[in-house]
C-alpha positions as a Markdown table, in Angstrom:
| # | Residue | x | y | z |
|---|---|---|---|---|
| 1 | Met | 7.6 | 1.1 | 28.8 |
| 2 | Leu | 10.4 | -0.8 | 27.3 |
| 3 | Glu | 13.8 | -1.5 | 28.8 |
| 4 | Glu | 17.3 | -0.7 | 27.5 |
| 5 | Thr | 16.6 | 3.0 | 27.0 |
| 6 | Asn | 20.2 | 3.8 | 27.5 |
| 7 | Ser | 21.3 | 1.5 | 24.7 |
| 8 | Arg | 18.9 | 3.2 | 22.4 |
| 9 | Lys | 20.2 | 6.6 | 23.4 |
| 10 | Ser | 23.7 | 5.5 | 22.5 |
| 11 | Gly | 22.6 | 4.5 | 19.0 |
| 12 | Gly | 22.9 | 0.7 | 19.8 |
| 13 | Tyr | 19.9 | 0.0 | 17.5 |
| 14 | Ala | 21.1 | 2.0 | 14.5 |
| 15 | Ile | 21.4 | -1.1 | 12.3 |
| 16 | Pro | 18.0 | -2.5 | 13.3 |
| 17 | Ile | 16.4 | 0.9 | 12.7 |
| 18 | Ala | 18.0 | 1.0 | 9.2 |
| 19 | Ile | 16.6 | -2.5 | 8.5 |
| 20 | Met | 13.2 | -1.3 | 9.6 |
| 21 | Phe | 13.4 | 1.6 | 7.2 |
| 22 | Ala | 14.5 | -0.9 | 4.5 |
| 23 | Leu | 11.4 | -3.1 | 5.3 |
| 24 | Phe | 9.2 | 0.0 | 5.2 |
| 25 | Phe | 10.6 | 0.5 | 1.7 |
| 26 | Met | 10.0 | -3.1 | 0.8 |
| 27 | Ile | 6.3 | -3.1 | 1.9 |
| 28 | Ala | 5.6 | -0.4 | -0.8 |
| 29 | Phe | 8.1 | -1.7 | -3.4 |
| 30 | Val | 6.9 | -5.3 | -3.4 |
| 31 | Thr | 3.3 | -4.1 | -3.4 |
| 32 | Gly | 4.0 | -1.5 | -6.1 |
| 33 | Tyr | 5.7 | -3.7 | -8.7 |
| 34 | Gln | 2.5 | -5.8 | -9.1 |
| 35 | Asn | 1.0 | -2.9 | -11.1 |
| 36 | Pro | 3.5 | -2.7 | -14.0 |
| 37 | Leu | 3.9 | -6.5 | -14.0 |
| 38 | Gly | 0.1 | -6.6 | -14.5 |
| 39 | Ser | 0.5 | -5.4 | -18.0 |
| 40 | Val | 2.8 | -8.4 | -18.8 |
| 41 | Ile | 0.2 | -10.8 | -17.2 |
| 42 | Glu | -2.5 | -9.2 | -19.4 |
| 43 | Lys | -0.4 | -9.9 | -22.5 |
| 44 | Met | 0.2 | -13.5 | -21.3 |
| 45 | Ser | -3.5 | -13.9 | -20.9 |
| 46 | Ser | -4.6 | -13.0 | -24.4 |
| 47 | Gly | -5.2 | -9.3 | -23.6 |
| 48 | Asn | -7.7 | -9.9 | -20.8 |
| 49 | Thr | -7.9 | -6.6 | -18.9 |
| 50 | Ile | -9.1 | -8.2 | -15.7 |
| 51 | Met | -5.9 | -10.3 | -15.6 |
| 52 | Ser | -3.8 | -7.2 | -15.2 |
| 53 | Gln | -5.2 | -6.7 | -11.7 |
| 54 | Leu | -5.0 | -10.3 | -10.4 |
| 55 | Gly | -1.5 | -9.8 | -8.9 |
| 56 | Thr | -2.6 | -6.8 | -7.0 |
| 57 | Leu | -5.7 | -8.7 | -5.9 |
| 58 | Ala | -3.6 | -11.7 | -4.7 |
| 59 | Asn | -1.3 | -9.4 | -2.8 |
| 60 | Phe | -4.0 | -7.5 | -1.0 |
| 61 | Ile | -6.4 | -10.4 | -0.4 |
| 62 | Ala | -3.7 | -12.0 | 1.7 |
| 63 | Tyr | -4.4 | -9.3 | 4.3 |
| 64 | Ala | -7.9 | -10.7 | 4.8 |
| 65 | Phe | -6.4 | -14.1 | 5.8 |
| 66 | Met | -3.3 | -12.9 | 7.7 |
| 67 | Gly | -4.5 | -9.7 | 9.5 |
| 68 | Tyr | -5.7 | -11.4 | 12.7 |
| 69 | Pro | -3.0 | -14.1 | 12.8 |
| 70 | Ala | -0.4 | -11.4 | 12.4 |
| 71 | Gly | -1.6 | -9.6 | 15.4 |
| 72 | Lys | -1.7 | -12.8 | 17.5 |
| 73 | Leu | 1.8 | -13.7 | 16.4 |
| 74 | Leu | 3.1 | -10.3 | 17.4 |
| 75 | Gln | 1.3 | -10.6 | 20.8 |
| 76 | Asn | 2.6 | -14.0 | 21.6 |
| 77 | Ser | 6.0 | -14.0 | 20.0 |
| 78 | Gly | 7.2 | -10.4 | 19.9 |
| 79 | Phe | 8.8 | -8.1 | 17.4 |
| 80 | Arg | 11.9 | -10.1 | 16.6 |
| 81 | Val | 10.2 | -13.5 | 15.8 |
| 82 | Thr | 7.4 | -11.8 | 13.9 |
| 83 | Ala | 9.9 | -9.8 | 11.8 |
| 84 | Leu | 11.9 | -12.9 | 11.1 |
| 85 | Trp | 8.8 | -14.7 | 9.9 |
| 86 | Ala | 7.9 | -11.7 | 7.8 |
| 87 | Val | 11.2 | -11.4 | 5.9 |
| 88 | Thr | 11.4 | -15.2 | 5.4 |
| 89 | Ile | 7.9 | -15.3 | 3.9 |
| 90 | Gly | 8.7 | -12.2 | 1.8 |
| 91 | Phe | 11.8 | -13.9 | 0.4 |
| 92 | Ile | 9.8 | -17.0 | -0.5 |
| 93 | Gly | 7.0 | -15.0 | -2.1 |
| 94 | Val | 9.5 | -13.0 | -4.3 |
| 95 | Ala | 11.4 | -16.2 | -5.1 |
| 96 | Ile | 8.2 | -17.9 | -6.3 |
| 97 | Thr | 7.4 | -14.8 | -8.5 |
| 98 | Tyr | 11.0 | -15.0 | -9.9 |
| 99 | Cys | 10.6 | -18.7 | -10.7 |
| 100 | Ser | 7.4 | -18.0 | -12.7 |
| 101 | Gly | 9.5 | -16.2 | -15.3 |
| 102 | Phe | 11.2 | -19.5 | -16.3 |
| 103 | Ile | 8.0 | -21.5 | -16.9 |
| 104 | Gly | 7.3 | -22.1 | -20.6 |
| 105 | Thr | 3.5 | -22.3 | -20.5 |
| 106 | Asp | 1.9 | -18.9 | -20.1 |
| 107 | Ser | -1.1 | -20.1 | -18.1 |
| 108 | Thr | 1.1 | -22.1 | -15.7 |
| 109 | Ala | 3.5 | -19.1 | -15.4 |
| 110 | Val | 0.6 | -16.8 | -14.5 |
| 111 | Ala | -0.7 | -19.2 | -11.9 |
| 112 | Val | 2.8 | -19.5 | -10.2 |
| 113 | Tyr | 3.1 | -15.7 | -10.4 |
| 114 | Leu | -0.2 | -15.3 | -8.6 |
| 115 | Ile | 0.9 | -17.7 | -5.9 |
| 116 | Gly | 4.0 | -15.7 | -5.4 |
| 117 | Ala | 2.0 | -12.5 | -5.1 |
| 118 | Phe | -0.3 | -14.1 | -2.6 |
| 119 | Val | 2.6 | -15.4 | -0.4 |
| 120 | Ala | 4.3 | -11.9 | -0.7 |
| 121 | Gly | 1.0 | -10.4 | 0.6 |
| 122 | Phe | 1.3 | -12.5 | 3.8 |
| 123 | Ser | 4.7 | -11.0 | 4.3 |
| 124 | Met | 3.5 | -7.4 | 3.6 |
| 125 | Cys | 0.7 | -7.9 | 6.2 |
| 126 | Leu | 3.2 | -9.2 | 8.8 |
| 127 | Leu | 5.6 | -6.4 | 8.1 |
| 128 | Asn | 2.9 | -3.8 | 8.4 |
| 129 | Thr | 2.0 | -5.3 | 11.8 |
| 130 | Val | 5.5 | -5.2 | 13.2 |
| 131 | Val | 7.4 | -2.3 | 11.7 |
| 132 | Asn | 5.4 | 0.5 | 13.2 |
| 133 | Pro | 5.4 | -0.7 | 16.9 |
| 134 | Met | 9.0 | -1.8 | 16.5 |
| 135 | Leu | 10.3 | 1.5 | 15.3 |
| 136 | Asn | 8.2 | 3.2 | 18.0 |
| 137 | Ser | 9.9 | 1.1 | 20.6 |
| 138 | Leu | 13.4 | 1.8 | 19.2 |
| 139 | Gly | 13.1 | 5.5 | 20.0 |
| 140 | Ala | 14.8 | 6.8 | 23.1 |
| 141 | Asn | 11.5 | 8.4 | 24.1 |
| 142 | Pro | 7.9 | 8.6 | 22.8 |
| 143 | Asn | 8.6 | 11.6 | 20.6 |
| 144 | Gln | 11.6 | 10.0 | 19.0 |
| 145 | Gly | 9.6 | 6.8 | 18.5 |
| 146 | Asn | 7.0 | 8.8 | 16.6 |
| 147 | Gln | 9.7 | 10.5 | 14.6 |
| 148 | Leu | 11.2 | 7.1 | 13.6 |
| 149 | Val | 7.7 | 6.0 | 12.4 |
| 150 | Gln | 7.3 | 9.1 | 10.3 |
| 151 | Phe | 10.8 | 8.6 | 8.7 |
| 152 | Gly | 9.7 | 5.0 | 8.1 |
| 153 | Gly | 6.6 | 6.3 | 6.3 |
| 154 | Thr | 8.8 | 8.4 | 4.1 |
| 155 | Phe | 10.8 | 5.3 | 3.0 |
| 156 | Asn | 7.5 | 3.6 | 2.4 |
| 157 | Ser | 6.5 | 6.4 | 0.0 |
| 158 | Leu | 9.9 | 6.3 | -1.6 |
| 159 | Gly | 9.4 | 2.6 | -2.4 |
| 160 | Ala | 6.0 | 3.2 | -3.9 |
| 161 | Thr | 7.4 | 6.0 | -6.0 |
| 162 | Leu | 10.3 | 4.0 | -7.4 |
| 163 | Ala | 8.5 | 0.7 | -8.0 |
| 164 | Pro | 6.5 | 1.8 | -11.1 |
| 165 | Val | 9.4 | 3.9 | -12.5 |
| 166 | Ile | 12.0 | 1.1 | -12.2 |
| 167 | Val | 9.8 | -1.8 | -13.2 |
| 168 | Gly | 8.1 | 0.1 | -16.0 |
| 169 | Gly | 11.5 | 1.1 | -17.3 |
| 170 | Leu | 12.8 | -2.5 | -17.2 |
| 171 | Leu | 9.7 | -3.9 | -18.9 |
| 172 | Gly | 9.2 | -1.4 | -21.6 |
| 173 | Gly | 6.4 | -1.7 | -24.1 |
| 174 | Glu | 7.5 | -5.0 | -25.7 |
| 175 | Ala | 8.0 | -7.1 | -22.6 |
| 176 | Ser | 5.9 | -10.2 | -22.6 |
| 177 | Thr | 7.6 | -12.3 | -19.9 |
| 178 | Ile | 7.9 | -11.9 | -16.1 |
| 179 | Ala | 11.6 | -12.6 | -16.4 |
| 180 | Ser | 12.1 | -9.1 | -17.9 |
| 181 | Ala | 11.9 | -7.8 | -14.3 |
| 182 | Asn | 14.4 | -10.2 | -12.8 |
| 183 | Pro | 16.8 | -7.4 | -11.5 |
| 184 | Val | 13.9 | -6.2 | -9.4 |
| 185 | Phe | 13.4 | -9.7 | -7.9 |
| 186 | Tyr | 17.2 | -10.0 | -7.2 |
| 187 | Leu | 17.1 | -6.7 | -5.3 |
| 188 | Ala | 14.0 | -7.7 | -3.3 |
| 189 | Met | 15.4 | -11.1 | -2.3 |
| 190 | Gly | 18.7 | -9.6 | -1.4 |
| 191 | Ile | 17.2 | -7.0 | 1.0 |
| 192 | Phe | 15.0 | -9.7 | 2.6 |
| 193 | Ala | 18.1 | -12.0 | 3.1 |
| 194 | Val | 20.2 | -9.2 | 4.6 |
| 195 | Ala | 17.3 | -8.2 | 6.8 |
| 196 | Phe | 16.9 | -11.7 | 8.1 |
| 197 | Leu | 20.6 | -12.0 | 9.0 |
| 198 | Val | 20.7 | -8.6 | 10.8 |
| 199 | Leu | 17.5 | -9.3 | 12.7 |
| 200 | Tyr | 18.6 | -12.8 | 13.7 |
| 201 | Phe | 21.9 | -11.6 | 15.2 |
| 202 | Ser | 20.5 | -8.4 | 16.7 |
| 203 | Lys | 19.2 | -7.9 | 20.2 |
| 204 | Leu | 15.9 | -6.1 | 20.0 |
| 205 | Pro | 13.7 | -4.6 | 22.8 |
| 206 | Glu | 10.4 | -6.4 | 23.5 |
| 207 | Ser | 7.3 | -5.3 | 25.3 |
| 208 | Pro | 7.2 | -6.2 | 29.0 |
| 209 | Asp | 3.7 | -7.7 | 28.3 |
| 210 | Leu | 5.2 | -10.3 | 26.0 |
| 211 | Gly | 4.1 | -13.8 | 27.1 |
| 212 | Lys | 1.6 | -12.6 | 29.7 |
| 213 | Lys | -2.0 | -13.8 | 29.5 |
| 214 | Gln | -4.1 | -11.2 | 27.8 |
| 215 | Glu | -7.7 | -10.2 | 28.7 |
| 216 | Lys | -10.3 | -11.8 | 26.4 |
| 217 | Ile | -11.8 | -9.1 | 24.2 |
| 218 | Ala | -15.1 | -9.4 | 22.3 |
| 219 | Ile | -14.5 | -8.4 | 18.6 |
| 220 | Ser | -18.1 | -7.6 | 18.2 |
| 221 | Gly | -17.8 | -5.1 | 21.1 |
| 222 | Ala | -15.9 | -2.7 | 18.8 |
| 223 | Phe | -18.8 | -2.7 | 16.4 |
| 224 | Lys | -21.1 | -1.1 | 19.0 |
| 225 | Tyr | -19.4 | 2.2 | 18.1 |
| 226 | Arg | -20.8 | 3.9 | 15.0 |
| 227 | Asn | -17.6 | 5.7 | 14.2 |
| 228 | Phe | -15.7 | 2.4 | 14.1 |
| 229 | Thr | -18.4 | 0.4 | 12.2 |
| 230 | Phe | -18.5 | 2.9 | 9.4 |
| 231 | Gly | -14.8 | 3.6 | 9.7 |
| 232 | Val | -14.0 | 0.0 | 8.8 |
| 233 | Leu | -15.8 | 0.5 | 5.5 |
| 234 | Ala | -14.1 | 3.8 | 5.1 |
| 235 | Ile | -10.6 | 2.1 | 5.3 |
| 236 | Phe | -11.8 | -0.6 | 2.9 |
| 237 | Cys | -12.8 | 2.1 | 0.4 |
| 238 | Tyr | -9.7 | 4.2 | 1.0 |
| 239 | Val | -7.2 | 1.5 | 0.2 |
| 240 | Gly | -9.2 | 0.7 | -2.9 |
| 241 | Leu | -9.2 | 4.4 | -3.9 |
| 242 | Glu | -5.4 | 4.8 | -3.3 |
| 243 | Val | -4.4 | 1.7 | -5.2 |
| 244 | Gly | -7.1 | 2.0 | -7.9 |
| 245 | Met | -6.1 | 5.5 | -8.8 |
| 246 | Ala | -2.4 | 4.6 | -9.2 |
| 247 | Asn | -3.0 | 1.3 | -11.0 |
| 248 | Trp | -5.6 | 2.5 | -13.5 |
| 249 | Thr | -3.8 | 5.8 | -14.3 |
| 250 | Tyr | -0.8 | 3.5 | -15.2 |
| 251 | Gln | -3.1 | 1.3 | -17.4 |
| 252 | Tyr | -4.7 | 4.4 | -18.9 |
| 253 | Leu | -1.4 | 5.9 | -20.0 |
| 254 | Glu | 0.1 | 2.7 | -21.2 |
| 255 | Lys | -2.9 | 1.9 | -23.4 |
| 256 | His | -3.4 | 5.4 | -24.7 |
| 257 | Thr | -2.6 | 5.3 | -28.4 |
| 258 | Gln | -1.3 | 8.9 | -28.5 |
| 259 | Val | 1.2 | 8.3 | -25.7 |
| 260 | Ala | 3.0 | 5.8 | -27.9 |
| 261 | Leu | 2.6 | 7.8 | -31.2 |
| 262 | Gln | 3.8 | 11.2 | -29.9 |
| 263 | Asn | 6.8 | 10.0 | -27.9 |
| 264 | Ala | 9.3 | 8.5 | -30.2 |
| 265 | Gly | 12.2 | 6.9 | -28.3 |
| 266 | Phe | 10.1 | 6.3 | -25.2 |
| 267 | Glu | 8.2 | 3.2 | -24.1 |
| 268 | Ala | 4.6 | 3.8 | -23.0 |
| 269 | Ala | 5.2 | 1.6 | -20.0 |
| 270 | Ala | 8.2 | 3.7 | -18.9 |
| 271 | Ile | 6.2 | 6.9 | -19.3 |
| 272 | Ala | 3.3 | 5.4 | -17.3 |
| 273 | Gly | 5.6 | 4.3 | -14.6 |
| 274 | Thr | 7.2 | 7.7 | -14.3 |
| 275 | Val | 3.9 | 9.5 | -14.1 |
| 276 | Cys | 2.5 | 7.1 | -11.5 |
| 277 | Gly | 5.8 | 7.4 | -9.6 |
| 278 | Ile | 4.9 | 11.0 | -9.2 |
| 279 | Tyr | 1.5 | 10.0 | -7.8 |
| 280 | Trp | 3.4 | 8.2 | -4.9 |
| 281 | Leu | 5.8 | 11.1 | -4.6 |
| 282 | Leu | 2.8 | 13.4 | -4.0 |
| 283 | Met | 1.7 | 10.9 | -1.3 |
| 284 | Leu | 5.1 | 11.4 | 0.4 |
| 285 | Val | 4.7 | 15.2 | 0.2 |
| 286 | Gly | 1.1 | 15.0 | 1.5 |
| 287 | Arg | 2.1 | 12.8 | 4.5 |
| 288 | Phe | 4.8 | 15.2 | 5.4 |
| 289 | Leu | 2.6 | 18.2 | 5.3 |
| 290 | Gly | -0.2 | 16.3 | 7.1 |
| 291 | Gly | 2.3 | 15.7 | 9.9 |
| 292 | Val | 3.2 | 19.3 | 10.1 |
| 293 | Ile | -0.4 | 20.6 | 10.3 |
| 294 | Gly | -2.0 | 17.6 | 12.0 |
| 295 | Gly | -1.8 | 19.2 | 15.4 |
| 296 | Lys | -3.7 | 22.3 | 14.2 |
| 297 | Ile | -6.5 | 20.9 | 12.1 |
| 298 | Ser | -8.9 | 18.2 | 13.2 |
| 299 | Ser | -8.9 | 14.8 | 11.6 |
| 300 | Arg | -12.5 | 15.3 | 10.5 |
| 301 | Thr | -11.7 | 18.5 | 8.7 |
| 302 | Met | -8.6 | 17.1 | 7.1 |
| 303 | Leu | -10.4 | 14.0 | 5.8 |
| 304 | Ala | -13.3 | 16.0 | 4.5 |
| 305 | Ile | -11.0 | 18.4 | 2.6 |
| 306 | Ala | -9.0 | 15.4 | 1.2 |
| 307 | Ala | -12.1 | 13.5 | 0.1 |
| 308 | Leu | -13.6 | 16.6 | -1.5 |
| 309 | Gly | -10.3 | 17.4 | -3.3 |
| 310 | Ser | -10.1 | 13.9 | -4.6 |
| 311 | Met | -13.7 | 14.0 | -5.9 |
| 312 | Ala | -13.0 | 17.3 | -7.7 |
| 313 | Leu | -9.8 | 16.0 | -9.4 |
| 314 | Ile | -11.4 | 12.7 | -10.5 |
| 315 | Leu | -14.3 | 14.6 | -12.0 |
| 316 | Ala | -11.8 | 16.9 | -13.8 |
| 317 | Gly | -9.9 | 13.9 | -15.1 |
| 318 | Ile | -13.1 | 12.3 | -16.4 |
| 319 | Phe | -14.5 | 15.4 | -18.1 |
| 320 | Thr | -11.4 | 17.1 | -19.2 |
| 321 | Gly | -10.5 | 16.5 | -22.9 |
| 322 | Glu | -7.7 | 14.2 | -23.7 |
| 323 | Thr | -5.5 | 17.1 | -25.0 |
| 324 | Met | -1.9 | 16.1 | -25.0 |
| 325 | Val | 0.4 | 18.3 | -22.8 |
| 326 | Arg | 4.1 | 18.2 | -22.0 |
| 327 | Phe | 5.2 | 16.3 | -18.8 |
| 328 | Ile | 8.2 | 14.6 | -17.4 |
| 329 | Gly | 9.0 | 11.1 | -18.7 |
| 330 | Phe | 11.7 | 8.4 | -18.6 |
| 331 | Ser | 13.3 | 6.8 | -21.5 |
| 332 | Ser | 14.2 | 3.2 | -20.9 |
| 333 | Lys | 16.4 | 3.1 | -24.0 |
| 334 | Asn | 18.5 | 6.2 | -23.1 |
| 335 | Leu | 18.1 | 5.9 | -19.3 |
| 336 | Glu | 17.3 | 9.6 | -19.0 |
| 337 | Phe | 14.4 | 11.9 | -18.0 |
| 338 | Ser | 12.9 | 14.2 | -20.6 |
| 339 | Ala | 9.7 | 16.0 | -21.6 |
| 340 | Val | 7.0 | 13.8 | -23.0 |
| 341 | Ser | 3.4 | 14.2 | -24.2 |
| 342 | Ile | 0.6 | 12.8 | -22.0 |
| 343 | Pro | -3.2 | 13.4 | -21.8 |
| 344 | Leu | -4.0 | 16.4 | -19.6 |
| 345 | Asn | -6.7 | 14.4 | -17.7 |
| 346 | Ser | -4.1 | 11.9 | -16.4 |
| 347 | Ile | -2.4 | 14.8 | -14.5 |
| 348 | Phe | -5.6 | 15.3 | -12.5 |
| 349 | Phe | -5.6 | 11.6 | -11.6 |
| 350 | Val | -2.0 | 11.8 | -10.5 |
| 351 | Leu | -2.7 | 14.8 | -8.3 |
| 352 | Cys | -5.1 | 12.7 | -6.3 |
| 353 | Gly | -2.1 | 11.2 | -4.6 |
| 354 | Phe | -1.6 | 14.4 | -2.6 |
| 355 | Phe | -5.1 | 14.2 | -1.1 |
| 356 | Ala | -5.2 | 10.5 | -0.6 |
| 357 | Ser | -1.9 | 10.6 | 1.4 |
| 358 | Ile | -3.5 | 11.7 | 4.7 |
| 359 | Met | -6.7 | 9.6 | 4.6 |
| 360 | Trp | -5.4 | 6.5 | 6.3 |
| 361 | Gly | -4.3 | 8.3 | 9.5 |
| 362 | Ala | -7.4 | 10.5 | 9.6 |
| 363 | Ile | -9.8 | 7.6 | 9.2 |
| 364 | Phe | -7.9 | 5.5 | 11.8 |
| 365 | Asn | -7.9 | 8.4 | 14.3 |
| 366 | Leu | -11.6 | 9.0 | 13.8 |
| 367 | Ser | -12.5 | 5.3 | 13.9 |
| 368 | Val | -10.8 | 4.4 | 17.2 |
| 369 | Thr | -12.0 | 7.5 | 19.1 |
| 370 | Gly | -13.7 | 6.3 | 22.3 |
| 371 | Leu | -13.0 | 2.6 | 21.7 |
| 372 | Gly | -10.8 | 2.2 | 24.8 |
| 373 | Lys | -10.0 | -1.5 | 25.4 |
| 374 | Tyr | -11.2 | -2.4 | 21.9 |
| 375 | Thr | -8.5 | -0.3 | 20.2 |
| 376 | Ala | -6.1 | -3.2 | 19.7 |
| 377 | Val | -8.8 | -5.4 | 18.3 |
| 378 | Ala | -9.9 | -2.6 | 16.0 |
| 379 | Ser | -6.3 | -2.3 | 14.6 |
| 380 | Gly | -6.4 | -5.9 | 13.6 |
| 381 | Ile | -9.7 | -5.5 | 11.9 |
| 382 | Phe | -8.3 | -2.5 | 10.0 |
| 383 | Met | -5.4 | -4.6 | 8.7 |
| 384 | Val | -7.9 | -7.2 | 7.4 |
| 385 | Met | -9.7 | -4.4 | 5.5 |
| 386 | Val | -6.6 | -3.5 | 3.6 |
| 387 | Cys | -7.8 | -6.2 | 1.1 |
| 388 | Gly | -9.9 | -3.4 | -0.4 |
| 389 | Gly | -6.7 | -2.5 | -2.3 |
| 390 | Gly | -7.1 | -5.7 | -4.3 |
| 391 | Ile | -10.9 | -6.0 | -4.6 |
| 392 | Phe | -11.8 | -2.5 | -5.9 |
| 393 | Pro | -9.1 | -2.4 | -8.6 |
| 394 | Met | -10.4 | -5.8 | -9.8 |
| 395 | Ile | -13.9 | -4.4 | -9.9 |
| 396 | Gln | -12.6 | -1.4 | -11.8 |
| 397 | Ser | -11.0 | -3.7 | -14.4 |
| 398 | Ala | -14.4 | -5.2 | -15.2 |
| 399 | Ile | -15.7 | -1.6 | -15.9 |
| 400 | Ala | -12.6 | -0.8 | -17.9 |
| 401 | Lys | -13.3 | -3.5 | -20.4 |
| 402 | Thr | -16.1 | -1.2 | -21.6 |
| 403 | Ser | -14.5 | 2.2 | -21.0 |
| 404 | Leu | -11.2 | 2.7 | -19.2 |
| 405 | Leu | -11.9 | 6.4 | -18.6 |
| 406 | Asn | -15.4 | 5.7 | -17.2 |
| 407 | Ser | -13.9 | 3.1 | -14.8 |
| 408 | Phe | -12.7 | 6.1 | -12.6 |
| 409 | Trp | -16.3 | 6.7 | -11.6 |
| 410 | Leu | -15.8 | 3.8 | -9.1 |
| 411 | Asp | -12.9 | 5.8 | -7.5 |
| 412 | Phe | -15.2 | 8.8 | -7.4 |
| 413 | Gly | -17.8 | 6.8 | -5.6 |
| 414 | Leu | -15.2 | 5.6 | -3.0 |
| 415 | Ala | -14.1 | 9.2 | -2.4 |
| 416 | Cys | -17.8 | 10.2 | -2.0 |
| 417 | Tyr | -18.3 | 7.6 | 0.8 |
| 418 | Ile | -15.1 | 8.8 | 2.6 |
| 419 | Phe | -16.5 | 12.4 | 2.4 |
| 420 | Val | -19.8 | 11.3 | 3.9 |
| 421 | Tyr | -17.9 | 9.4 | 6.6 |
| 422 | Ala | -15.9 | 12.5 | 7.5 |
| 423 | Leu | -18.9 | 14.8 | 7.7 |
| 424 | Leu | -21.5 | 12.5 | 9.4 |
| 425 | Leu | -20.6 | 8.9 | 10.1 |
| 426 | Ser | -17.4 | 9.5 | 12.0 |
| 427 | Lys | -19.1 | 11.2 | 14.9 |
| 428 | Pro | -18.8 | 8.9 | 17.9 |
| 429 | Ala | -22.1 | 7.2 | 18.9 |
| 430 | Lys | -22.4 | 4.0 | 20.9 |
| 431 | Gly | -25.3 | 1.6 | 20.8 |
| 432 | Leu | -25.4 | -0.1 | 17.4 |
| 433 | Lys | -26.9 | -3.6 | 17.6 |
| 434 | Thr | -24.3 | -6.3 | 17.2 |
| 435 | Ala | -24.1 | -10.0 | 16.7 |
| 436 | Pro | -23.4 | -12.3 | 19.7 |
| 437 | Glu | -19.9 | -11.5 | 21.1 |
| 438 | Ile | -17.0 | -13.3 | 19.5 |
| 439 | Leu | -14.2 | -13.7 | 22.0 |
| 440 | Val | -10.5 | -13.4 | 21.1 |
| 441 | Glu | -8.9 | -16.4 | 22.7 |
| 442 | Asp | -5.3 | -16.5 | 23.8 |
């Protein structure tokens, strides 16, 4: 569909492809560092557990505001302009977070930090909107485009893996200021700045439909399809499950008294970051295997197995005793990996990353089946529902004030809904009653 295929074949877009990979990394990295920073925000807020999740909430709730505008910007302005706006806003968001570390009053610093997380969330939404189609267009053919997207997803998982390890190691157990993570902010702002310059001076392909008047599509039309209507809720629940399991496993390990007592020379935050980094590493492995077997197993079967596996592991984590076992950890003092003691049940929580990895793709595939002209509108709505990654961990924080371990029952409930969706609600059926049509204007 796009022009300049010969240039792509000759490797003319090698640098922009590398930048897209870097941006894929940044989507996960900037999102991921909100979790370990949440522990610092909690300390700055007199130990209020709920405050630990406000950064994640601010980051994800931005999707609810930016999801639709991001799609319109991409439609009207194209890949390059949208990407430039994304990295610019990303730089500003990280810069605001960085500045919050130099404000003396804790309450004011927390407020500025949350503003930075919210602005960064706008950038993450824009990046999510542009990097997938841009990488797909940079391939010399459809198969190569899909391959580039898969490689981009690998970098995304790498960013999610490293964020809690690096930031947890930098912060340590005694960190009580956001400034402790300044090296992370320098890295993030540097990548955004370089990305802007490369994108600005690069010639990128655009869709031949750019600038053309688009057909008016009724948003409510997509909700006439049962598989999509319940799929929207499934995506909302899935992102809450994915983020909640990682965030609260981190919080569980950092707050567990035996983790600090039985691991002399190790900071609890660094151990928690390393363990949760393995959660995201398992997401990477799961996505890779999902891609390998995806053509042989139906999305419905894959999703049902993944949801059932998550349910079993969460139950095991809740009911397994807190016996301490040996696991891999990271010493922020000695900058080395070594065996550490962690609760056995936390390993079950970490293993959920493997099953959660394939849920997004399976839910999306099942949800858009049969939508036809509504598929593009559906994609925008899906992006809005990513805000579940901030809302559910915040709800979990309220439960955790009474019992942190019992808060994982919320994640179990989310996995249960996804299981029901896979078995029953994902079967296409048209005819649901909808509200009066809402037209998408150009």
